[in-house]
N, C-alpha and C positions, 0 to 999 in steps of 0.2 A: 447571792440570790439564785435560786433554782428556777429555771424556765420550765414551762410545760413541754414535755417531750414531744417532738414531732413524730407523727405516725410513720413507721417505716425505718429502714436501716440507715444509720448515719456512719460515715467514714471520715475521720480527720486525716488530712494529708499534710504531713510536715514537710515543707519544701526547704531545702538548704542550698546545696550547690547544684540545683536542677531547676533554675529559674526560667523555664520556658513552657510553652504549651505543646509545640510539635514534638513528636517522638518522646512523650513523657509517660512512662509506664506506670508511675505512681498514680497519676490522675486517671489514666485509662482503666487501671484495675479498679479504682474506686468507682468510676462511672459504671462499670459492669457489675459491681457488687454492692451498690448502695442506692437508696432512694434520694439521699441528701449527702452532699459532699461539703466538707469544711476545709478549703485550702488555707494553709496557715504558714506564716513566716514569723520566726521569733528573732528579735535582736538580742542575742545572748550576751549578757554583760561580760562573760569570760573572753569574748572576742575583742574587748576594748580595754584590756588591762595591759600589763607589761609582758614582753617575751620571756621565755623560761629562764634563760641563763643571764642575759644582759639587760633585761628590763627596758628595752626599747618599746615604744607604743606598738601594740600588735597590729592595729589597723590604721594605716596612715590616711591623710586627707584625699589622696588621689583615688585609692581603692574604695574608700567610703563613698565618695561622690559617685563613682561608677556603680557601686552596689545600690545606692538609693535610686539612681536612674533606672537600674534593672528592675527593681521592685515596683516602681511606678509603672513601668512599661508592662510588666506581667499583670498588674492589677487592671490596667486598661484593657489588655487582651482578654482576661477572664470576664470582665464586665460585659464585653461585646458578645460573649457566648453564654450569658445567663448566669454567671457565677460572680465571684469576687475573691480577693485575697485578704484574709484577716491578718492584721499586723499587731504583734504584742511585744513588749519588752520583758525579758525574764528568761530563766532557764527553761528550755523547751519541755523538760519533764514536769516542771511545776505548772507551766502554762497549760499543758495538755491535761494534767490531772484536774486543774480548776475547770477546764472546759467540759471534761467528762462529768463532773459534779453539776455543772451549770445546765447542760443541755439534756441531761437524763441518759437513757440507755444509748451508748455508742457501741456499734458492732465491731469496729476495727479502727486501728491507727496504722496508716501506711506511710512508708518513707523509703528513700533510696539509701542503701548502705554506703558507708565511707570506709577508708582504709587505715586511718591513723588514730592514735590513742585518744585524744580529746574527743573526737567525733564518736569513736567506739564507746567511750564512757557514757556519752549522752544516750546512745542506743541501748546500752545495758540498763541505765536508769529508766528509760522509757519502757523497756520490756517489763521491768519490775512494777511500774505504775499500771501497765495493762493487765498483768497477772493479778494485781491487787483488786482491780475493778472488774475482772472477768471479761476483758476486752481482747479481741484477737489482735495480735501484733504481726503485721505483714511487712516484710522488707523485700526490695528488689535490687538487683545489681544493674546499674544503668549509666555509669560514668565513663566507661571505656569503649573503644571501637569494637574490640573482640570481647565477648562475654566471658566472664571468669569460668563458667562451667564448660565452655567450649575449648579451653586451652588443651594442648596435646600432652599434658603432664598429669600423672595420676593424682598428684597432690601439689599444692603451691610450694611445698619444700623442694620439689623437683624442678622449679624454675631455674633455668641456666643463669649463671652469674655474669655471663657475657651477652651483651645485647644482640650481636650478630647471630649467635646460636639460637636465641629466643626468636628473632625475626624470621630466620630461615625455617624453623620448625612451624611457626604459626602460619606463615605464608603458604607452606606446603600442605598443611594438614587441617587448616581451619577455614571457616567461612564467616563473613560478617553477617549478623542477623539483619533482616530488612527493617526499615523504620516502621513505626506503628501508625496506622491510620486513626487519627483522632476524630472524635465526634464533632459535628458542627455546633451542637449545643451541649453543654456540660450539665449534669444534674445540679439542681439548685442548692443553695444553702438552706438550712433550717431557719425559720424566722426568729427575729429578736436578737440577733448577734450584732454587737457593735463592731464596725469594720476596723477601727483603729487608724489613726492618722499616720502619714509618712513622716518620720522625724526629719529634722534638719541636721546639718553638720554640727551646728552649735549645741544641739542636744547631747552630742558625744564629746563636747569640749574641743571641737575642731573648727577651723575656719574653712569656708569653701576655697579650694586652692585657685590661685590665679593661673589660668592656662597660658603657658608661654606659646606665642604664635608659631614658634619654630618646632613645636613638638612633632614627633614622628607618629603620634597616636592622638589625633584631635577628635576622637570619636566618643559617643555617649554609650552608656550601658543599656542593655536590654535586648530581648529577642528580636525586636523589629529592626534594630540597627545591625545586629549580627547577620540577619538574613539579607539585608540590603548590601552589607559588605561582601558577602559571598556572591551575590548577583553582580556587583561591580567588578570584583576581582576575576571571576570566571567568565561571565557571559557578556558583560558590557565592554570590557577592555581586552580580554584574552591574556591578561597578565599572568595567569596561572601557567601558561605555556612556556614562560621563560623564568619561572620561579627559582629553579636550581641555579641559574646563572646570576640572579640578582639578590638572592636571599642573604648574602653577607654584606649587604649595604648598610649604611649608617644613618642617612638623613632622608626624610620624606616618608610618605605614607605607603607608597606602592612597591617598595623593593621586596616586601614579604607579605604574607597573607594577613597578618595582624589578628588572626583568629584567637590567639591565646587568652586575652582578657575575657572574652565571651565564653570560651571553653571552660575557664576556671570557675565561673559561676553557673555553668550549665545553661547559658543563654542560647547556645547552639549545640546540637547533637553531633558528636563525631561520626555517627552512622549516617547522618544527613549529609555531612561534608563528603563522606566516602561515596554515597550514592550520586551526588552531584559530580564528583570527579569521574566516576564511571560513565555517567551520562555525557559529560564533556568529551571524554576520550572517544566515545562512540560517535558523537555528532561533530566534533571539531578535530582534535588531534590527541594522540597518546604519545608521550615522550618521557624522558627522564625527569622533566619538571613536574608533570602531572603525578608520576609515581612518587616523587620526593615529598609531596604533601602527605601522602599515605605513610611514607617512611617516617616523617616527623610525628604523625599521629600515633604510630607504633611506639616511638620513644616515650610518648606520654603514657601510653598503656603500660609499657615496661616499668616505668618508675612507680606506677600505682601497684603493680603486682609485686615489685621489690619491697614496697612498704608492707604489703600483706605477708610476705615471706619473713621479713626481718623484724617487723614490729618496731618497738621503741629504739632499736639499734641504729635506725637511720638518723637519730638525733644525738647519738653518743659521740664523745670526743674521739674515740678510737675507730669509729666507723664500722662498716660491714666487715672489714678485714681484721678487726680487733688489733689494730696496728699502733705501736707506740711511736709517736712523733713528738719531739720536744716543742710543742706549740707555745708561742709567746702570747702574753696578754698586755702588750704595751699600748695603753690607752692613748698616748700622745700620737703614736704612729697610726692608730686606728682613726683618730679624729682627723688627721691629715688625709687619710684615704677617703673617709666618708664625705668630707667637705671638698674633695678635689684640690688638695694642696700638697700633693706628693712631689711635685716638680717634674713629673712625667706627663707631658701634654696629653697623650692618648688616654691615659688612665683618668686624669683630672677632668678632661672634657666629658667623658662618659659618666663620671660620678656626679658632675654638676647637672648634666642632663637628667639623670635619675631623680635627683633631689627636686628639680624644678618641674618635671613633667610626669613622674611616676613610671617612665618607660625608658628602656635602653635596648639597643639592638642585641641580637644573639651574639654577634662577634664581640661587641663591647662587653657583654657579661662574661664571656670566656676569658677575656683579657684582664678585666679588673679582678676576677676571682683568682686567676693565676697569679696576679701581682700580690694580692693579699696573702695567699697561702704559700707561694713559692719564693717570692722576692722578700716579702716582709716576714714570713714565717709566723703570721698571727693565727690564733685559734679560728678555724674555718667557720665556727658557729657565729662569730661576730659578724661575718659577712652574710651568712644565711639569715640571721635575725634582722640585719639591716635591710636586706632585700624583702623580708617578710613585711616589714614596716612600710616600705615605700612602693613596692611594685604594684601597679594596677592589675597585673595579670598573675599575682601571687597564687600559686597552687602548691599546697604543702608537699605533695609527693615529688613533683617536678623540681621544686626549689631545692629541697634537701638532697634529692637524688643527684642533681647537677652539681651542687656544692661538694658532695662526697666525691664525685667524679673528678672535679677540679683539684681537690685536696689529695687525690691519689689514694683514697681509702674507701672507695666505692666500687662501682662496676666498671673497672678499667684494667685490661690486661697489661697495659703499657706502664712501666715504671717511670717516675720522674718526668712526667709530661709537663712541659713548661713553655710559656710563650715568651718570645723576645719582644718586649714592648716597643722598642724603636722600630724594628722591622715590621711589626704589625701595624704601627701607626703609618708608616710609609706605604705598606702594601694596600691597606684598606681605607686610609684617609688622605694620603698624599698632602697636597697643599691645603685641602679642606681642614685638616687637623689643626692647622695654625690659623687659617683665615676665618673659618666659620665655627667649627666645633669648639675651639678654645674659648669662645665668647659665652658659652653656657655657664 
C-alpha cells in the first residue's frame, strides 16, 4: 500500500553497528538534510543462519539478548527527542526498497560503512536499489577512533602489516576528530509508518540465556548503559588510572573497562571515550593506564583497517601471510575444547565461562586460542566461528584479526608465538584457577 507522500525531503537512516544517538553522523547528516527522518533497524535473517565454514549458529543467545536490549534503549532515546526507531525483519535492501515505494519520494538513504564482505554486499545491493529509484545514496565512515581519510597512508594498501608501525605513524601524524554536537530534537518521522515490535529471543529460535551470577560482564545492552559504565569506570571510581595494572585480570567487572560489547554495536563512540580520557587526564591524572585505553582503541582501529586492506583474506585458511599450515579438523578434539573438557584447567575454565556467560577475559582468549591453534593444531577458523557464535562483544574485524594473530598467520612479526598453559594458569589465576574458575 502506498502512503501519501509527506511534503518535504525524507531520509531513511539504516542503523547497523551504530546503535547510539551521541556522535552519530548518520543521524546528524539526515537532520541537516531532511524534513523527515526514518531511523531504521533491520533484523537481517542472514545474521541468524550458520557460520560460513562450520555452520555454528551465527548469533548466539548472549549477543542476541544484548542486541535486543540495545535496540530497545535506542528506541527509547529516539522517542524522547521526537523520533522513533522502525524495526523490520528482512534483508535491508528489500526492506528499504519497500519503504521507498510505500512513503513516496525519498531523497536519500544514509548509513555507516562497514569493512567486511557480508556488510559490503548489503551496501552494494542498497546502492543498486537507490540508483533504481533515483534516491541519493549517502555513506559515512564512523566506526573507528581515527577517520579512514585521516590516515597517514596514501592508500589503504600502504597500511603497515605491523601494529607498532601503524600506531607510531598515526600517533605522530593524525588527530582524532571531535565528537559531533547532536540536536536536542531530531526531525520527525513521516506519518503513517508502523514502528514494528521488538522481537524476543524465541522469535529467533533461542531461549533467553540464564545469566550466571559469577559473570564478569553482568551488564545490559544500550547507549544508556555504555555511558553509565564510562561514568563509573572513569569518574566515580578512578579505576581507569590503574587499568594497565589490572587489565589482565580474570574475574569480576572492574579489572578492565568492559567497553568492547558496546563498542561492537556502536552503543558508544570511540571518539567519545577518547575525549573523556583526555578530560580525565587534564582534570585527574595522566599515566600509562589512561594512555593504554587509547592504545587498545587503536588496536581495534587497526584490525578494521586490516580488513579493508585484505578483504576476504582475513577469513581464509592461509591467512594474511598466505601460509601453508597443516591444520587439523579433528571434531572430537574441538568438542573437548569448546565444552571445556581438554583436561587443562586454565583452558577448560575459560571455555566454560564463555559458554555460560558470553564473555571471557582478554588473557583467557589469548590462552584458549593459543591452545587450539598451537597445542591442538586445529583449524583456527573453528575457534573464530565458535567465538562468533558465543561472544557478547563479537566484532568481525577484531575477532578474525585476533585469531589470525594467535594462529601466526596474521599481523605478527614473531614466529611460533605460543603460551604455556600451566605457567599462564599459575601466573594469572593461581589458586583461583582451581578453587573458583574451575567451577564454571
